C-alpha positions in Angstrom: 41.7 28.0 111.5 44.9 28.4 113.4 46.8 28.0 110.1 44.7 30.7 108.5 45.4 33.1 111.3 49.1 32.5 111.2 49.0 33.1 107.4 47.1 36.3 108.0 49.5 37.6 110.6 52.5 36.7 108.3 50.9 38.7 105.5 50.3 41.7 107.6 53.9 41.6 108.8 55.2 41.3 105.3 53.1 44.2 104.2 54.5 46.3 107.1 58.1 45.5 106.1 57.3 46.3 102.5 55.7 49.6 103.6 58.5 50.6 105.8 61.2 49.8 103.3 59.4 51.9 100.7 59.3 55.0 102.9 61.9 57.6 101.8 65.0 57.7 103.9 66.3 61.0 105.0 69.3 62.2 103.0 71.7 64.3 105.0 74.0 66.8 103.3 77.4 65.8 104.8 79.4 66.7 106.6 77.4 69.7 107.8 78.0 73.5 107.9 81.5 72.7 109.5 84.0 70.0 108.6 83.5 66.9 110.9 84.9 67.6 114.4 84.9 66.2 117.9 84.3 69.4 119.7 81.4 69.4 122.1 79.9 72.3 124.0 77.2 71.1 126.5 74.7 73.3 128.1 76.1 75.1 131.1 79.7 74.7 130.0 81.8 77.4 131.7 83.3 80.1 129.5 81.4 78.8 126.5 80.0 82.2 125.6 78.0 82.3 122.3 74.2 82.6 122.5 71.6 82.1 125.1 68.7 79.8 124.5 66.4 82.9 123.9 68.8 84.3 121.3 69.0 81.0 119.6 65.2 80.7 119.5 64.9 84.2 118.1 66.9 83.3 115.0 64.9 80.0 114.5 61.6 81.9 114.9 62.6 84.4 112.3 63.7 81.6 109.9 60.5 79.7 110.2 58.4 82.9 109.9 60.0 83.6 106.5 60.6 80.2 105.1 57.6 78.1 106.1 55.4 79.8 103.5 58.2 79.6 100.9 58.6 75.9 101.4 54.9 75.3 101.5 54.5 77.0 98.1 56.8 74.4 96.8 54.7 71.6 98.2 57.0 71.0 101.1 57.0 71.3 104.9 59.8 73.1 106.7 61.1 71.3 109.8 63.6 73.0 111.9 64.9 70.7 114.6 65.9 72.9 117.5 68.5 70.7 119.1 69.6 73.1 121.8 70.5 70.3 124.3 72.8 68.6 121.7 76.5 69.6 122.3 77.5 69.0 118.6 79.3 72.0 117.1 77.8 71.8 113.6 74.5 71.9 111.7 73.0 69.9 108.7 70.3 69.7 106.2 68.1 66.8 105.2 65.4 66.0 102.8 62.8 63.4 103.7 59.9 63.1 101.3 58.4 66.5 101.3 60.0 67.6 104.5 62.8 70.2 104.2 64.8 69.5 107.4 67.3 71.6 109.2 69.2 70.3 112.2 70.4 73.2 114.3 72.7 72.0 117.2 73.1 74.0 120.4 76.8 73.3 120.6 77.5 75.5 117.7 75.4 78.3 119.0 77.2 78.2 122.3 80.6 78.6 120.7 82.2 81.9 121.9 82.8 83.1 118.2 79.1 82.9 117.4 76.9 86.0 117.4 73.2 86.0 116.5 74.2 87.3 113.1 76.6 84.5 112.8 74.0 81.9 113.8 71.6 83.5 111.2 74.3 82.8 108.5 74.6 79.1 109.7 70.9 78.7 109.5 70.7 80.4 106.1 73.5 78.1 104.8 71.4 75.1 105.7 68.3 76.7 104.2 70.3 77.4 101.0 71.1 73.7 100.6 67.3 73.3 100.0 66.7 76.5 98.1 70.0 77.9 96.9 69.8 76.8 93.3 72.7 75.7 91.0 75.4 74.5 91.2 73.9 71.3 92.8 75.7 68.5 94.6 76.9 65.8 92.1 77.6 63.3 94.8 76.8 62.0 98.3 73.4 60.8 97.2 71.9 64.2 97.7 71.5 65.7 94.2 68.5 67.7 95.5 70.9 69.9 97.4 72.8 73.0 96.5 76.5 72.5 96.9 78.6 74.0 99.7 80.1 77.0 98.0 76.7 78.0 96.5 75.0 77.5 99.9 77.4 80.1 101.3 76.8 82.5 98.4 73.1 82.1 98.3 72.9 82.5 102.1 74.2 86.0 101.9 72.7 86.9 98.6 69.1 85.9 99.6 68.4 84.5 103.0 70.4 86.9 105.1 68.9 89.9 103.5 65.4 88.5 104.2 66.2 87.6 107.7 67.5 91.1 108.4 64.7 93.0 106.8 62.2 94.6 109.1 62.5 95.2 112.9 62.5 91.7 114.4 66.2 91.1 113.9 67.4 94.7 114.4 68.6 93.8 117.9 70.5 90.7 117.0 74.0 90.5 118.4 76.8 91.1 116.0 80.3 92.4 115.6 80.8 95.6 117.4 82.8 97.5 114.8 82.2 97.3 111.0 85.0 95.9 108.8 86.6 98.8 106.9 87.2 96.7 103.8 83.7 95.4 103.6 82.4 98.9 104.3 84.3 100.4 101.4 83.2 97.6 99.0 79.6 97.9 100.0 79.7 101.7 99.4 81.1 101.0 95.9 78.5 98.3 95.1 75.3 100.1 96.4 74.1 103.7 96.2 71.6 104.0 98.9 72.6 104.1 102.6 70.0 101.4 103.5 71.3 99.0 101.0 75.0 99.7 102.0 74.2 99.0 105.6 72.5 95.7 104.7 75.5 94.8 102.6 77.8 95.6 105.4 75.9 93.6 108.0 75.5 90.6 105.8 79.2 90.6 104.9 80.3 91.2 108.6 78.3 88.1 109.7 80.8 86.1 107.7 83.6 87.2 110.1 81.8 85.5 113.0 81.7 82.1 111.3 85.2 82.6 109.9 86.4 83.0 113.5 84.7 79.7 114.3 86.4 77.9 111.4 89.7 79.3 112.5 89.2 78.1 116.1 88.3 74.6 115.0 91.3 74.2 112.7 93.8 75.9 115.1 95.2 77.8 112.1 97.3 80.8 113.1 96.7 82.5 109.7 94.4 85.5 109.8 91.5 85.6 107.4 90.5 89.0 106.1 88.4 90.5 103.3 91.4 92.2 101.7 93.3 88.8 101.3 91.2 86.8 98.9 92.1 83.3 98.2 94.1 83.2 94.9 93.1 79.5 94.1 91.5 78.9 90.7 89.8 75.6 90.6 89.7 73.5 87.4 86.2 72.1 88.2 83.5 73.4 90.5 84.0 71.9 93.9 81.2 70.4 95.9 83.1 70.2 99.2 83.6 72.9 101.9 85.8 75.7 100.6 88.7 76.7 102.8 88.1 79.5 105.4 89.5 82.4 103.2 87.5 81.2 100.3 84.4 81.0 102.3 84.9 84.5 103.6 85.4 85.6 100.0 82.1 84.0 99.1 80.2 85.7 101.9 81.6 89.1 100.7 80.6 88.4 97.1 77.1 87.3 98.1 76.7 90.5 100.0 78.0 92.6 97.1 75.7 91.2 94.4 73.0 93.9 93.7 70.4 91.4 92.5 67.2 91.5 94.6 66.8 89.1 97.5 63.4 88.2 96.1 64.6 87.4 92.6 64.4 83.6 92.3 67.3 81.1 91.8 67.3 78.2 89.3 68.1 74.6 90.1 69.7 74.2 86.6 70.9 77.6 85.5 73.6 79.6 87.5 72.6 82.9 86.1 69.0 83.8 87.3 69.0 85.8 90.6 72.8 86.0 90.8 75.7 88.1 89.5 77.8 86.8 86.7 80.2 88.3 84.1 78.0 87.2 81.3 75.4 89.6 82.6 77.8 92.4 82.9 78.6 92.3 86.6 82.1 93.0 87.9 81.3 92.5 91.6 79.3 89.9 93.5 80.7 87.0 91.6 81.1 83.5 92.8 84.8 83.2 93.8 87.1 81.0 91.6 88.5 79.2 94.6 85.5 76.9 94.4 83.6 77.8 91.3 84.3 77.2 87.7 82.2 79.3 85.3 80.6 77.5 82.4 82.2 77.9 79.0 79.0 79.5 77.8 79.9 82.6 79.8 83.2 83.0 77.8 81.3 82.6 74.6 78.7 85.2 75.7 81.4 87.7 76.6 83.0 87.3 73.1 79.6 88.0 71.5 79.4 91.2 73.4 82.8 92.4 72.4 83.1 95.3 69.8 83.0 93.8 66.3 86.3 95.1 65.1 88.1 93.8 68.1 86.3 90.5 67.9 87.3 90.0 64.3 90.9 90.7 65.1 91.0 88.0 67.8 92.0 84.4 67.1 89.1 82.4 68.6 91.3 80.0 70.6 93.3 82.8 72.0 90.2 84.8 73.0 88.8 81.8 74.8 92.1 81.3 76.6 92.2 84.9 77.6 88.7 84.9 78.9 89.6 81.9 81.1 92.4 83.8 82.8 92.0 83.8 86.6 92.5 87.6 86.8 89.5 88.2 84.5 87.1 86.1 86.4 88.2 87.1 89.9 85.9 89.3 91.9 86.9 91.6 94.7 
């Protein structure tokens, strides 16, 4: 009898181990919204600035209000971990089974450079890792996730506009004066005053987080909307773009005139975004992290005037279409 009981207990224990090992492990998109850093801003730290707990919760409440039903429609559950007590200056996204997880640390929200609009951008970046479409990560064991540059782009193109719609976010803290470069660009991109104002607010939020990047890297260089990163990558990068490149991406996401409710694709970079193959000249993903597919160049050739197209040597035409000046947005 004793032997049978021991065998029964052993079998149950083995089944438990098997069950636990089969449970999906959470996959974190690394290294977070910011590059890995040792900065800590605990609750109550003097001169910390940034947001109060109430302001932080307002951003999270708004995010959950908008995206819980969106995630539920995909068969998932949105879990926003409000880690206010945690002093970490970062944020991250995870996927565990059907759970779409955002880890929102209080340390980042308490940084003096962060406004509520800036915190909204951080939250939208993490949300975009789940819902931002292609390009997807090709490494880190998190192929479900949108890559870093696209998460920045989709955050301003979709999530930020939804977060700032309506009256619940109208009072969020933000930069006191509008950036003149972004203001001019938004007026050129949009006709209506309401759309121009939304574009400007979304773009300006990027300045808040750019100031955070600058502070963490101790870089004396100023980052501005009128000094775009001239880098042209040979392949699309999955890692965090440099500060100027990220600021360029925020502006381009704001300038794209596609609707905030038009869906993005996990496999196609065109739906819901602005690309040259669709005839857009502004709102393009910056070349400092993004390499357009060759199909875009081929589509552009097919749209050229017949006489001009016939006079072009095919290889020369493809080479010209790959020129950085042609692909570069504002």
